[in-house]
C-alpha positions in Angstrom: 0.0 0.0 0.0 1.4 3.4 -1.0 0.0 6.2 1.2 0.5 9.9 0.8 -0.2 12.1 3.9 -0.4 15.9 3.5 0.5 17.8 6.6 2.7 15.0 7.6 4.5 17.0 10.3 1.3 18.1 12.1 -0.2 16.3 15.1 -2.6 14.0 13.1 -0.4 13.7 10.1 2.7 12.5 12.0 0.6 9.9 13.8 -0.8 8.6 10.5 2.7 8.4 9.1 4.0 6.5 12.1 1.2 4.0 12.1 1.3 3.4 8.4 5.0 2.8 8.6 4.5 0.4 11.5 2.0 -1.6 9.2 4.8 -1.8 6.6 3.2 0.6 4.1 5.2 2.7 1.7 4.6 6.2 3.0 5.2 9.6 1.5 4.3 12.8 3.4 4.1 16.4 2.5 5.6 19.0 4.8 5.5 22.8 4.7 7.1 25.3 7.0 8.3 22.5 9.3 11.3 20.2 8.7 10.5 16.6 8.0 10.4 14.2 10.9 13.0 11.5 11.5 10.6 8.8 10.2 11.6 6.6 7.3 9.0 8.1 5.0 9.6 9.8 1.7 9.3 13.5 2.8 8.1 15.9 0.1 8.3 19.7 0.5 4.8 20.7 -0.6 2.8 23.9 -0.6 -0.8 22.9 -1.3 -1.6 26.4 -2.5 0.5 25.5 -5.5 -1.8 23.2 -7.5 0.9 22.3 -10.0 3.3 21.2 -7.3 0.5 19.0 -5.7 -0.3 17.5 -9.1 3.4 16.8 -9.8 4.0 15.2 -6.4 1.0 12.9 -6.6 1.6 11.9 -10.2 5.2 11.0 -9.3 4.3 9.0 -6.2 1.1 7.5 -7.5 -0.3 6.6 -4.1 -3.1 4.1 -3.5 -4.6 6.5 -0.9 -4.2 10.1 0.0 -5.1 11.5 3.4 -5.3 15.3 3.7 -4.5 16.6 7.2 -3.2 20.0 6.1 -5.1 23.2 7.1 -4.6 26.8 8.1 -6.3 28.2 11.2 -6.2 31.9 10.1 -4.6 34.4 7.9 -4.2 34.5 4.1 -3.6 30.8 3.8 -7.0 29.9 5.3 -9.2 29.8 2.2 -6.6 28.4 -0.3 -5.4 25.7 2.1 -8.4 24.8 4.1 -11.3 25.4 1.6 -9.8 25.0 -1.9 -7.0 22.5 -1.6 -9.2 19.6 -0.5 -11.3 19.8 -3.6 -8.2 20.0 -5.8 -6.6 17.0 -4.0 -9.9 15.0 -4.3 -9.9 15.6 -8.1 -6.2 14.6 -8.3 -6.8 11.4 -6.3 -9.8 10.5 -8.4 -7.7 10.9 -11.6 -5.1 8.6 -10.2 -7.6 6.0 -9.0 -6.6 6.6 -5.4 -8.8 6.8 -2.3 -9.1 10.2 -0.8 -9.7 10.9 2.8 -10.4 14.4 4.0 -10.1 14.9 7.8 -12.4 17.4 9.3 -12.1 19.4 12.5 -14.0 19.5 15.7 -13.7 23.3 16.0 -16.9 23.7 14.2 -18.4 23.2 17.7 -18.0 25.5 20.7 -17.1 22.8 23.2 -20.1 23.5 25.4 -22.0 20.2 24.9 -20.4 18.3 27.8 -20.3 15.1 25.8 -18.7 13.9 22.5 -20.2 15.6 19.5 -22.2 13.8 16.8 -22.4 14.6 13.1 -26.0 15.8 13.5 -25.1 18.3 16.2 -25.6 22.0 15.3 -22.2 23.7 14.6 -21.3 26.8 16.6 -17.8 27.7 15.6 -15.8 30.3 17.6 -13.1 31.0 15.0 -12.8 31.8 11.3 -11.1 28.4 10.8 -14.2 26.6 12.3 -16.5 28.7 10.1 
């Protein structure tokens, strides 16, 4: 299994990389603004705002699955990275015949429920990222 993880140096991304490597998968991971981790993955410097770079990386690696964990919480990267890149990645994955998994966030909720949230709970984001 060849897996590509975007945001491979983030909290969720690094754990996915670690677990996939432990399963014996061939793993490539994108990193941006942070150095790659000392895991034996193929680390790819990747700015997902650059659609051409994303296409080139995925076409070269031809993963069986792509998991997008990259996001921006605020600032000028918010819309291109968090709102636009997932659609572009999904189209690229479909073109390669790869499965695409888009991770979401729990910050669409305000944290006031006092229990685990469900998909049918009404969102109440407190930040632009959550919106």
